[in-house]
Structures are given as structure tokens and as C-alpha cells.
C-alpha positions as CSV (number, residue, x, y, z in Angstrom):
1,M,48.5,-38.9,-59.6
2,P,50.0,-35.8,-58.0
3,S,51.1,-36.0,-54.4
4,N,49.7,-33.8,-51.5
5,D,53.0,-31.9,-51.3
6,S,52.8,-30.8,-55.0
7,A,49.2,-29.8,-54.5
8,L,49.9,-27.7,-51.4
9,P,51.5,-24.6,-53.2
10,D,48.5,-24.5,-55.6
11,R,46.1,-24.5,-52.6
12,R,48.0,-21.7,-51.0
13,R,47.9,-19.7,-54.1
14,T,44.1,-20.0,-54.3
15,T,43.6,-18.9,-50.7
16,E,46.1,-15.9,-50.6
17,L,44.6,-12.5,-51.2
18,T,46.2,-10.0,-53.4
19,P,46.5,-6.4,-52.0
20,E,43.8,-5.4,-54.4
21,A,41.5,-8.2,-53.1
22,G,42.3,-7.2,-49.5
23,E,41.3,-3.6,-50.1
24,A,38.1,-4.8,-51.8
25,G,37.3,-7.1,-48.9
26,R,37.9,-4.5,-46.1
27,V,34.8,-3.7,-44.0
28,V,34.1,0.0,-44.2
29,P,31.7,1.4,-41.6
30,L,28.6,3.2,-42.8
31,R,28.8,6.9,-42.7
32,H,26.1,8.8,-40.9
33,P,26.4,12.5,-41.9
34,W,23.2,13.4,-40.2
35,T,24.6,12.3,-36.8
36,W,27.3,14.9,-37.1
37,V,24.7,17.5,-38.1
38,A,22.6,16.6,-35.1
39,S,25.6,16.7,-32.8
40,V,26.7,20.2,-34.1
41,F,23.1,21.4,-33.7
42,A,22.9,20.1,-30.1
43,L,26.2,21.8,-29.2
44,V,25.0,25.1,-30.7
45,V,21.7,24.9,-28.7
46,A,23.6,23.9,-25.5
47,G,26.0,26.8,-26.0
48,A,23.2,29.3,-26.6
49,V,21.4,28.1,-23.5
50,L,24.5,28.4,-21.3
51,Y,25.3,31.8,-22.7
52,S,21.7,33.0,-22.1
53,V,21.7,31.6,-18.5
54,S,25.1,33.1,-17.6
55,T,24.4,36.5,-19.0
56,N,20.8,37.0,-18.0
57,S,20.8,39.4,-15.1
58,A,17.4,38.1,-14.0
59,F,19.0,35.0,-12.6
60,E,20.9,37.2,-10.1
61,W,23.9,34.9,-9.8
62,P,25.6,37.1,-7.2
63,V,22.6,36.5,-4.9
64,V,22.9,32.8,-5.6
65,A,26.5,32.8,-4.5
66,Q,25.6,34.8,-1.4
67,Y,23.0,32.3,-0.2
68,M,24.7,29.1,-1.4
69,F,26.4,28.5,1.9
70,D,24.0,30.6,4.1
71,G,23.5,29.1,7.6
72,Q,19.7,28.8,7.1
73,I,20.1,27.0,3.8
74,L,22.7,24.6,5.3
75,L,20.4,23.8,8.2
76,G,17.6,23.1,5.7
77,L,19.9,20.9,3.7
78,A,20.8,19.0,6.9
79,R,17.1,18.5,7.7
80,T,16.6,17.2,4.2
81,L,19.3,14.6,4.6
82,E,18.0,13.6,8.0
83,L,14.5,13.1,6.6
84,T,15.9,11.1,3.7
85,V,17.9,8.7,6.0
86,A,15.2,8.3,8.6
87,A,12.4,7.7,6.0
88,M,14.5,5.3,4.0
89,A,15.4,3.4,7.2
90,I,11.7,3.0,8.0
91,G,10.9,2.1,4.4
92,L,13.7,-0.5,4.2
93,L,13.0,-2.2,7.5
94,L,9.2,-2.2,7.2
95,G,9.4,-3.0,3.4
96,T,11.6,-6.1,4.1
97,V,9.1,-7.3,6.6
98,L,6.2,-6.7,4.2
99,A,8.0,-8.5,1.4
100,V,8.6,-11.6,3.6
101,M,4.9,-11.5,4.7
102,R,3.9,-11.2,1.0
103,L,5.8,-14.4,0.2
104,S,4.5,-16.2,3.2
105,R,2.4,-19.3,2.8
106,N,0.2,-18.0,5.6
107,R,-2.8,-16.5,3.7
108,L,-3.6,-14.0,6.4
109,L,-0.1,-12.5,6.5
110,S,0.1,-12.4,2.7
111,T,-3.3,-10.7,2.4
112,L,-2.4,-8.1,5.1
113,S,0.8,-7.3,3.3
114,W,-1.0,-7.0,-0.1
115,L,-3.6,-4.6,1.4
116,Y,-0.9,-2.4,3.0
117,I,1.0,-2.2,-0.3
118,W,-2.1,-1.6,-2.3
119,F,-3.3,1.3,-0.1
120,F,0.0,3.2,0.4
121,R,0.9,2.9,-3.3
122,S,-2.5,4.2,-4.4
123,V,-2.7,7.3,-2.2
124,P,-0.3,10.2,-3.3
125,V,2.4,10.9,-0.8
126,L,1.3,14.6,-0.6
127,V,-2.2,13.5,0.5
128,Q,-0.7,11.2,3.1
129,L,1.4,14.0,4.5
130,I,-1.5,16.3,4.9
131,F,-3.6,13.5,6.4
132,W,-1.0,12.7,9.1
133,Y,-0.5,16.3,9.9
134,N,-4.3,16.7,10.5
135,F,-4.6,13.3,12.3
136,G,-5.7,15.1,15.4
137,A,-9.0,16.0,13.8
138,L,-9.9,12.3,13.8
139,Y,-8.4,11.3,17.1
140,P,-7.8,14.3,19.5
141,H,-6.1,12.0,22.0
142,I,-3.9,9.0,21.7
143,V,-4.5,6.4,24.3
144,L,-2.7,3.1,24.9
145,R,-4.3,0.7,27.2
146,V,-4.4,-3.0,28.0
147,P,-7.5,-4.5,26.4
148,F,-10.2,-4.3,28.9
149,G,-7.6,-3.1,31.4
150,P,-5.8,0.0,32.7
151,E,-4.6,2.9,30.6
152,L,-0.8,2.9,29.9
153,Y,-0.3,6.1,28.0
154,S,-2.4,9.1,27.0
155,A,-1.4,12.3,25.2
156,S,-2.8,15.0,22.9
157,T,-2.5,13.9,19.3
158,N,-1.2,17.3,18.2
159,A,1.6,17.0,20.8
160,V,2.6,13.6,19.5
161,I,2.2,14.2,15.7
162,T,4.5,17.2,15.1
163,P,5.5,18.2,11.6
164,L,8.6,16.0,12.0
165,T,6.4,13.0,13.1
166,A,4.0,13.6,10.2
167,A,6.8,13.9,7.7
168,L,8.4,10.6,8.8
169,A,5.0,8.8,8.9
170,G,4.0,10.1,5.4
171,L,7.4,9.5,3.7
172,G,8.4,6.3,5.6
173,L,5.2,4.4,5.5
174,A,4.7,5.2,1.8
175,Q,8.3,4.2,1.0
176,A,7.8,0.8,2.8
177,A,5.1,-0.1,0.2
178,Y,7.4,0.5,-2.7
179,T,10.4,-1.1,-1.0
180,A,8.4,-4.2,-0.3
181,E,7.8,-4.8,-4.0
182,V,11.5,-4.2,-4.7
183,V,12.7,-6.6,-2.0
184,R,10.0,-9.2,-3.1
185,A,11.3,-9.1,-6.7
186,G,14.9,-9.6,-5.4
187,I,14.0,-12.6,-3.3
188,V,12.0,-14.2,-6.1
189,S,14.9,-13.8,-8.4
190,V,17.1,-16.2,-6.3
191,P,16.8,-19.8,-7.7
192,P,14.7,-22.1,-5.5
193,G,17.6,-24.6,-5.7
194,Q,19.6,-22.4,-3.4
195,T,17.1,-22.7,-0.6
196,R,16.7,-26.5,-1.1
197,A,20.5,-27.0,-1.0
198,A,20.7,-24.9,2.2
199,K,17.9,-26.9,3.8
200,A,19.7,-30.1,2.8
201,L,22.7,-28.9,4.8
202,G,20.5,-28.5,7.9
203,M,20.4,-24.6,7.9
204,R,17.5,-22.9,9.7
205,P,15.0,-20.8,7.8
206,G,16.4,-17.5,9.3
207,T,19.9,-18.4,8.5
208,I,19.0,-19.4,5.0
209,F,17.3,-16.1,4.4
210,F,20.1,-13.9,5.8
211,R,23.1,-16.0,4.7
212,V,22.0,-17.4,1.3
213,V,18.9,-15.8,-0.2
214,F,19.2,-12.1,0.8
215,P,22.9,-11.6,-0.2
216,Q,22.1,-13.0,-3.7
217,A,18.9,-10.9,-3.9
218,M,20.9,-7.7,-3.3
219,R,22.1,-7.7,-6.9
220,V,18.4,-7.1,-8.0
221,I,17.5,-5.0,-5.0
222,I,20.3,-2.4,-5.0
223,P,19.6,-0.6,-8.4
224,P,15.9,0.2,-7.7
225,V,16.6,1.0,-4.0
226,G,19.2,3.4,-5.1
227,N,16.7,5.1,-7.3
228,E,14.2,5.2,-4.4
229,V,16.8,6.9,-2.2
230,I,17.3,9.6,-5.0
231,S,13.5,10.0,-5.3
232,M,13.3,10.3,-1.5
233,V,15.7,13.2,-1.5
234,K,13.4,15.0,-3.9
235,N,10.2,13.9,-2.2
236,T,11.3,15.5,1.1
237,S,10.5,18.8,-0.6
238,L,6.8,17.8,-0.3
239,V,6.9,18.3,3.5
240,S,7.1,22.0,2.9
241,I,3.3,21.8,2.7
242,I,3.2,21.0,6.4
243,A,5.7,23.8,7.4
244,M,8.7,21.4,7.8
245,A,11.9,23.5,7.6
246,E,13.8,21.4,5.1
247,L,15.8,22.8,2.2
248,L,12.9,24.0,0.0
249,Y,10.9,25.5,2.9
250,T,14.0,27.2,4.2
251,A,14.5,28.8,0.8
252,Q,10.8,29.8,0.7
253,L,11.2,31.5,4.1
254,I,14.1,33.5,2.9
255,Y,12.6,34.7,-0.4
256,A,9.3,35.5,1.4
257,R,11.4,38.1,3.3
258,T,13.7,39.3,0.6
259,Y,11.5,38.8,-2.5
260,Q,14.4,37.1,-4.3
261,T,12.4,34.1,-5.4
262,I,14.4,32.9,-8.5
263,P,17.9,33.0,-6.9
264,L,16.7,31.1,-3.8
265,L,15.0,28.5,-5.9
266,I,18.2,28.1,-7.9
267,V,20.2,27.7,-4.6
268,A,17.8,24.8,-3.6
269,S,18.0,23.2,-7.0
270,L,21.8,23.3,-7.0
271,W,22.0,21.6,-3.6
272,Y,19.6,18.9,-4.8
273,L,21.8,18.4,-7.8
274,V,24.9,18.0,-5.6
275,V,23.2,15.5,-3.3
276,V,21.7,13.4,-6.0
277,S,25.0,13.4,-7.9
278,I,26.9,12.1,-4.9
279,L,24.2,9.4,-4.2
280,S,24.4,8.3,-7.9
281,V,28.1,7.7,-7.6
282,G,27.6,5.8,-4.4
283,Q,24.9,3.7,-6.1
284,Q,27.3,2.8,-8.9
285,F,29.9,1.6,-6.4
286,L,27.3,-0.6,-4.5
287,E,26.1,-2.1,-7.8
288,H,29.6,-2.9,-8.8
289,H,30.4,-4.4,-5.4
290,Y,27.4,-6.8,-5.4
291,R,27.7,-7.6,-9.1
292,H,31.2,-9.0,-8.6
293,R,30.6,-10.4,-5.1
294,T,28.0,-13.0,-6.1
């Protein structure tokens, strides 16, 4: 009976591959010639579009360059950024409160939150802006008083609800409804065991929420909130309907005077592209931070 040592060389010979066998067993990726054809076609189309845009005198690129850093345009851009920050702050704060109410075991609080979210998500933002701007038609005067007591404050509604106030109300209150659902989804994504473990350590409900639940929920909350911020930058253009001097309305004021409609619209579009691109980069950094933090 042959020994194991004598059988070993035979076993090695059976497992070794010859060069020819190795070439035959090599994995060769499938070729996709149509992918290259599509890529070349896309490049040709993109090149043709760029050439047409750059050489078409109707775009009036010198006028675009003239107004790109115009003082009025920059003031409109600043107002757009201010509206974005203020409306998102209202949306985040109120939306977080609404999300907590929506998850509350108190049936009244949960129902009130659901009704708010249902209403403000159902009515278009443009309609809400026009409604707030014309709120004085419903209530000519705003009066605050102690129930069955003296009057504390009274003012004309048109003096209180200016275009800025109407813009913040229309954008911020609507944003709160969308943010509430985002925050609620983030809170629900945290395993219940985290809350039970924190309670077992004697932590208070408020501490559990801010120190345990909310930091973990941020991984789910950040991406959609980042998208909402980008959408808010663009939605600020809606306030031009109530004569709010943001970026688009400022461009409209200029081309109403100079009749250079297309170049001014290009200026506004380029600034929107710049702002959204910067915010997109910031969103990626935040997502990376919270992805590796928890």
C-alpha cells in the first residue's frame, strides 16, 4: 500500500494548472460595445449643446457678466439666503416639536400634530404665501387679550403681516410639516432597546431624547433635511409673487427696466446653481460625519 508521501506528488500534479489551462480558466469581462457608442453619442450631443450655448448671441453673455455681481443682484441673493435660513429654522424647530407630538401617547397631541401635517402638506406653498399676504382681508386687526379680560396688544394686520412676515409664515410653516415627518422617521429608526437601556440607567425622558435617541436619529434625518434645505433655496423664488425682493424678483425688476430678460434669468439661475452646489458639498460632509460618529 503506497504511503501518503508517495501519493503527494501525484496529488500535486493533478491540482496544478498548465499555462494553457490557466489561460482557458481566466475570467474575461463581457464586452459592451453599445455602451461605448452611447457614451460617444452623449459626448457629441453635450459638445453640440455647449457650442450652441456659447456661440448663440441671443444669450447675451456680456450682459450676464455685467450683472453677475451687480449690487442689486447681490442684495437679492442675500435676501434669498436669509429667507432660507429663517424658514428652515422655523421648520426644524416646529417640525421637531410636531414629530414628538405625533409620537406621543397622548391622543389629543398626536391628533393635533397629524391635522397640522395633513393641512400644510396638502395646500401648495404658493397658495399659502398668497393667503398669508392677504390675511388682512379676513382679520383687519390683530388683537391679543386676556380671555374675558383686558386687551394686551392691537395692530393693523397689514402693518404686522408685511411681505417678509408672509414669506416666513408661508415657507416656514409649510416646511415644518415636511420636517416633522422626516424627524419622526429618524426617531422611529432608533431601536427601542436604546430607550429601555437608558431608562434602566435612571436617565430622564428629556435626557434620553437629546443624548441617546436624537443623535442616533441624525443619520436618518440629515440626508432628507439636506434635500429640504436645497429645495427651500429654490422655493424662495415663490415669494416673488408677493413682491418680496429676493434673487428672482430682483432680476425681474432689472429686466423690467432694461428688457434684457434672458440674461437676467441666466444670472439668477447661475447663482442658484452656485448656492445649491455649496450646500450639496456641506450635506455630504454632514452625512459623512454622522455616519462615522454613531
